[in-house]
DRENTOR-609634 format. One record per residue: residue number from 0; residue in one letter; x, y, z of N, C-alpha, C in turn. Coordinates in steps of 0.001 Angstrom, whole numbers. Layout:
{seq = NUM	type = a	nxx = X	nyy = Y	nzz = Z	caxx = X	cayy = Y	cazz = Z	cxx = X	cyy = Y	czz = Z} $
...
end
This chain:
{seq = 0	type = m	nxx = -13782	nyy = -12381	nzz = -13440	caxx = -15128	cayy = -11918	cazz = -13756	cxx = -15259	cyy = -11730	czz = -15261} $
{seq = 1	type = a	nxx = -16345	nyy = -12187	nzz = -15759	caxx = -16615	cayy = -12023	cazz = -17192	cxx = -17070	cyy = -10605	czz = -17459} $
{seq = 2	type = k	nxx = -16632	nyy = -10061	nzz = -18555	caxx = -17049	cayy = -8710	cazz = -18912	cxx = -18433	cyy = -8757	czz = -19530} $
{seq = 3	type = k	nxx = -19182	nyy = -7728	nzz = -19308	caxx = -20512	cayy = -7639	cazz = -19888	cxx = -20584	cyy = -6372	czz = -20717} $
{seq = 4	type = g	nxx = -21435	nyy = -6404	nzz = -21721	caxx = -21597	cayy = -5211	cazz = -22520	cxx = -20867	cyy = -5322	czz = -23836} $
{seq = 5	type = k	nxx = -20735	nyy = -4185	nzz = -24502	caxx = -20138	cayy = -4145	cazz = -25835	cxx = -18623	cyy = -4333	czz = -25772} $
{seq = 6	type = e	nxx = -18097	nyy = -5086	nzz = -26741	caxx = -16643	cayy = -5255	cazz = -26809	cxx = -16011	cyy = -3935	czz = -27156} $
{seq = 7	type = k	nxx = -14886	nyy = -3703	nzz = -26578	caxx = -14251	cayy = -2407	cazz = -26758	cxx = -13178	cyy = -2497	czz = -27836} $
{seq = 8	type = n	nxx = -13200	nyy = -1586	nzz = -28787	caxx = -12116	cayy = -1389	cazz = -29745	cxx = -11924	cyy = -2488	czz = -30787} $
{seq = 9	type = t	nxx = -12722	nyy = -3537	nzz = -30820	caxx = -12415	cayy = -4641	cazz = -31737	cxx = -12515	cyy = -4200	czz = -33191} $
{seq = 10	type = n	nxx = -13486	nyy = -3353	nzz = -33518	caxx = -13601	cayy = -2883	cazz = -34906	cxx = -12392	cyy = -2073	czz = -35330} $
{seq = 11	type = n	nxx = -11994	nyy = -1131	nzz = -34505	caxx = -10859	cayy = -297	cazz = -34839	cxx = -9576	cyy = -1113	czz = -34980} $
{seq = 12	type = k	nxx = -9391	nyy = -2065	nzz = -34066	caxx = -8194	cayy = -2902	cazz = -34109	cxx = -8161	cyy = -3712	czz = -35379} $
{seq = 13	type = a	nxx = -9313	nyy = -4266	nzz = -35765	caxx = -9381	cayy = -5080	cazz = -36984	cxx = -9068	cyy = -4216	czz = -38199} $
{seq = 14	type = k	nxx = -9659	nyy = -3030	nzz = -38258	caxx = -9397	cayy = -2143	cazz = -39397	cxx = -7941	cyy = -1738	czz = -39445} $
{seq = 15	type = h	nxx = -7396	nyy = -1428	nzz = -38285	caxx = -6003	cayy = -998	cazz = -38209	cxx = -5074	cyy = -2098	czz = -38666} $
{seq = 16	type = s	nxx = -5306	nyy = -3335	nzz = -38185	caxx = -4422	cayy = -4432	cazz = -38612	cxx = -4528	cyy = -4671	czz = -40100} $
{seq = 17	type = k	nxx = -5733	nyy = -4547	nzz = -40645	caxx = -5936	cayy = -4743	cazz = -42087	cxx = -5139	cyy = -3691	czz = -42866} $
{seq = 18	type = l	nxx = -5244	nyy = -2446	nzz = -42430	caxx = -4537	cayy = -1357	cazz = -43132	cxx = -3023	cyy = -1512	czz = -43018} $
{seq = 19	type = i	nxx = -2554	nyy = -1891	nzz = -41858	caxx = -1108	cayy = -2083	cazz = -41664	cxx = -616	cyy = -3223	czz = -42539} $
{seq = 20	type = a	nxx = -1395	nyy = -4297	nzz = -42637	caxx = -1022	cayy = -5422	cazz = -43488	cxx = -954	cyy = -4995	czz = -44940} $
{seq = 21	type = q	nxx = -1939	nyy = -4183	nzz = -45381	caxx = -1922	cayy = -3666	cazz = -46748	cxx = -654	cyy = -2855	czz = -46998} $
{seq = 22	type = k	nxx = -310	nyy = -2014	nzz = -46045	caxx = 862	cayy = -1157	cazz = -46169	cxx = 2131	cyy = -1999	czz = -46295} $
{seq = 23	type = k	nxx = 2252	nyy = -3012	nzz = -45420	caxx = 3434	cayy = -3877	cazz = -45466	cxx = 3532	cyy = -4623	czz = -46777} $
{seq = 24	type = n	nxx = 2377	nyy = -5135	nzz = -47256	caxx = 2382	cayy = -5867	cazz = -48524	cxx = 2771	cyy = -4947	czz = -49688} $
{seq = 25	type = k	nxx = 2296	nyy = -3708	nzz = -49641	caxx = 2614	cayy = -2743	cazz = -50689	cxx = 4124	cyy = -2470	czz = -50723} $
{seq = 26	type = i	nxx = 4692	nyy = -2275	nzz = -49543	caxx = 6136	cayy = -2022	cazz = -49438	cxx = 6924	cyy = -3217	czz = -49942} $
{seq = 27	type = k	nxx = 6495	nyy = -4439	nzz = -49546	caxx = 7191	cayy = -5649	cazz = -49985	cxx = 7148	cyy = -5769	czz = -51501} $
{seq = 28	type = s	nxx = 5983	nyy = -5531	nzz = -52099	caxx = 5860	cayy = -5665	cazz = -53543	cxx = 6696	cyy = -4617	czz = -54254} $
{seq = 29	type = k	nxx = 6721	nyy = -3395	nzz = -53729	caxx = 7545	cayy = -2348	cazz = -54341	cxx = 9029	cyy = -2729	czz = -54289} $
{seq = 30	type = d	nxx = 9458	nyy = -3264	nzz = -53126	caxx = 10851	cayy = -3695	cazz = -52995	cxx = 11177	cyy = -4802	czz = -53981} $
{seq = 31	type = a	nxx = 10254	nyy = -5752	nzz = -54125	caxx = 10480	cayy = -6862	cazz = -55040	cxx = 10574	cyy = -6354	czz = -56478} $
{seq = 32	type = e	nxx = 9694	nyy = -5431	nzz = -56858	caxx = 9740	cayy = -4869	cazz = -58211	cxx = 11067	cyy = -4147	czz = -58430} $
{seq = 33	type = r	nxx = 11496	nyy = -3367	nzz = -57460	caxx = 12749	cayy = -2622	cazz = -57576	cxx = 13925	cyy = -3575	czz = -57748} $
{seq = 34	type = k	nxx = 13942	nyy = -4643	nzz = -56929	caxx = 15033	cayy = -5619	cazz = -57033	cxx = 15027	cyy = -6268	czz = -58389} $
{seq = 35	type = a	nxx = 13842	nyy = -6629	nzz = -58897	caxx = 13751	cayy = -7278	cazz = -60216	cxx = 14259	cyy = -6335	czz = -61302} $
{seq = 36	type = r	nxx = 13861	nyy = -5057	nzz = -61200	caxx = 14308	cayy = -4070	cazz = -62201	cxx = 15816	cyy = -3924	czz = -62180} $
{seq = 37	type = l	nxx = 16398	nyy = -3807	nzz = -60979	caxx = 17850	cayy = -3661	cazz = -60855	cxx = 18557	cyy = -4893	czz = -61379} $
{seq = 38	type = k	nxx = 18015	nyy = -6072	nzz = -61053	caxx = 18619	cayy = -7307	cazz = -61519	cxx = 18634	cyy = -7356	czz = -63049} $
{seq = 39	type = a	nxx = 17529	nyy = -6949	nzz = -63668	caxx = 17450	cayy = -6937	cazz = -65137	cxx = 18479	cyy = -5974	czz = -65714} $
{seq = 40	type = i	nxx = 18621	nyy = -4818	nzz = -65107	caxx = 19590	cayy = -3818	cazz = -65591	cxx = 21002	cyy = -4364	czz = -65469} $
{seq = 41	type = v	nxx = 21309	nyy = -5005	nzz = -64350	caxx = 22652	cayy = -5556	cazz = -64141	cxx = 22934	cyy = -6657	czz = -65156} $
{seq = 42	type = e	nxx = 21953	nyy = -7526	nzz = -65376	caxx = 22146	cayy = -8613	cazz = -66355	cxx = 22363	cyy = -8050	czz = -67739} $
{seq = 43	type = k	nxx = 21597	nyy = -7022	nzz = -68094	caxx = 21728	cayy = -6393	cazz = -69401	cxx = 23119	cyy = -5768	czz = -69543} $
{seq = 44	type = a	nxx = 23577	nyy = -5122	nzz = -68491	caxx = 24892	cayy = -4488	cazz = -68516	cxx = 25999	cyy = -5552	czz = -68666} $
{seq = 45	type = k	nxx = 25851	nyy = -6672	nzz = -67950	caxx = 26850	cayy = -7746	cazz = -68048	cxx = 26839	cyy = -8320	czz = -69449} $
{seq = 46	type = a	nxx = 25646	nyy = -8492	nzz = -70041	caxx = 25556	cayy = -9052	cazz = -71376	cxx = 26208	cyy = -8126	czz = -72398} $
{seq = 47	type = s	nxx = 25923	nyy = -6836	nzz = -72289	caxx = 26508	cayy = -5899	cazz = -73245	cxx = 28002	cyy = -5777	czz = -73050} $
{seq = 48	type = k	nxx = 28478	nyy = -5913	nzz = -71809	caxx = 29899	cayy = -5827	cazz = -71534	cxx = 30629	cyy = -7055	czz = -72125} $
{seq = 49	type = s	nxx = 30012	nyy = -8224	nzz = -71977	caxx = 30658	cayy = -9432	cazz = -72523	cxx = 30584	cyy = -9446	czz = -74055} $
{seq = 50	type = d	nxx = 29560	nyy = -8814	nzz = -74634	caxx = 29470	cayy = -8720	cazz = -76098	cxx = 30535	cyy = -7809	czz = -76662} $
{seq = 51	type = s	nxx = 30856	nyy = -6735	nzz = -75945	caxx = 31806	cayy = -5766	cazz = -76458	cxx = 33248	cyy = -6253	czz = -76338} $
{seq = 52	type = e	nxx = 33494	nyy = -7216	nzz = -75440	caxx = 34859	cayy = -7700	cazz = -75237	cxx = 35303	cyy = -8650	czz = -76302} $
end
């Protein structure tokens, strides 16, 4: 049987998925920035270590 009337919950579900996607993207970008920062620090440390030797 086909449902009649207003669709249930579609607005809330759409908003929720959008917000969850934003949250995941924010976490991913923060992780990527952190990794890049750590990588730069490690490279700098290796460079200064090889210069001092």
